[in-house]
C-alpha positions in Angstrom: 0.0 0.0 0.0 1.3 3.4 -0.9 0.0 6.5 0.8 -0.4 9.8 -1.1 0.3 13.1 0.7 -2.8 15.2 1.3 -1.6 18.0 -1.0 -1.4 15.5 -3.9 -4.8 14.0 -3.3 -6.5 15.5 -6.3 -3.4 15.5 -8.5 -4.2 14.2 -12.0 -1.1 12.0 -12.1 -1.3 10.4 -8.7 -0.6 7.0 -10.1 2.7 8.4 -11.4 3.5 9.4 -7.8 2.8 5.9 -6.7 5.1 4.5 -9.3 7.9 6.9 -8.2 7.5 5.6 -4.6 8.0 2.1 -5.8 11.7 2.9 -6.7 13.3 1.1 -3.8 11.3 -2.0 -4.5 12.2 -1.9 -8.2 15.8 -1.6 -7.3 15.5 -4.7 -5.1 13.8 -6.6 -7.9 16.6 -5.6 -10.3 19.2 -6.7 -7.8 17.5 -10.1 -7.5 17.3 -10.4 -11.3 13.5 -10.8 -11.3 12.4 -7.3 -12.4 11.6 -8.5 -15.9 9.2 -11.2 -14.6 6.9 -9.0 -12.5 4.6 -6.0 -13.2 2.6 -3.9 -10.7 -1.1 -3.5 -10.7 -2.1 -0.2 -9.1 -5.6 0.3 -7.7 -7.0 3.3 -5.8 -8.5 2.4 -2.4 -12.1 3.5 -2.5 -12.4 4.6 1.2 -13.1 8.4 1.1 -10.8 9.0 4.1 -7.9 7.1 2.5 -5.4 8.8 0.2 -3.8 5.5 -0.8 -3.3 3.0 -3.5 -2.9 -0.7 -3.3 0.0 -2.0 -5.4 0.2 -5.8 -6.2 3.1 -7.2 -8.0 2.1 -10.0 -10.4 4.3 -12.4 -12.3 4.5 -11.8 -16.0 4.4 -15.5 -16.8 0.7 -16.3 -17.2 1.1 -19.9 -18.2 3.4 -22.8 -17.3 5.9 -23.4 -20.1 6.7 -27.2 -20.2 9.9 -26.6 -22.1 11.2 -24.2 -19.5 10.5 -26.8 -16.7 12.2 -29.6 -18.7 15.3 -27.4 -19.3 15.5 -26.4 -15.6 15.3 -30.1 -14.6 17.9 -31.0 -17.2 20.2 -28.2 -16.0 20.0 -29.2 -12.3 20.4 -32.9 -13.2 23.6 -32.1 -15.2 25.0 -30.1 -12.3 24.3 -32.9 -9.8 25.9 -35.4 -12.2 29.0 -33.2 -12.6 29.3 -32.8 -8.8 29.1 -36.6 -8.3 31.6 -37.4 -11.0 34.0 -34.7 -9.7 33.7 -36.0 -6.2 34.3 -39.6 -7.2 37.3 -38.6 -9.3 38.8 -36.6 -6.5 38.2 -39.5 -4.1 39.7 -42.0 -6.5 42.9 -40.0 -7.2 43.5 -39.0 -3.6 43.0 -35.3 -4.1 41.3 -34.9 -0.7 44.1 -36.8 1.0 46.7 -34.6 -0.6 44.8 -31.4 0.5 44.6 -32.8 4.0 48.3 -33.6 4.0 49.2 -30.1 2.8 47.1 -28.4 5.5 48.5 -30.7 8.2 52.1 -30.0 7.1 52.0 -26.3 6.4 49.1 -24.9 8.4 
């Protein structure tokens, strides 16, 4: 919810003022990398004593994309397989033992 100052109550571009007050939230969404996936819906609160707008952020994706889900599953499966292969190779060739010996000797 965004409150509008009393002097701006009858301003014709009050929704523009609301969008300006969303700046810190937009910066946070940009920092998280999800600003492109959300859009605000601004609605005036109908109470005569309230100078406020309700702002709800909605996802831009309106439908589930099966290809996107399959690609995400394949990506994470590939990462897990690479980690498992790397772990087993490091265990087989004694990499962990060499690191432990190095730390015990020099640290």
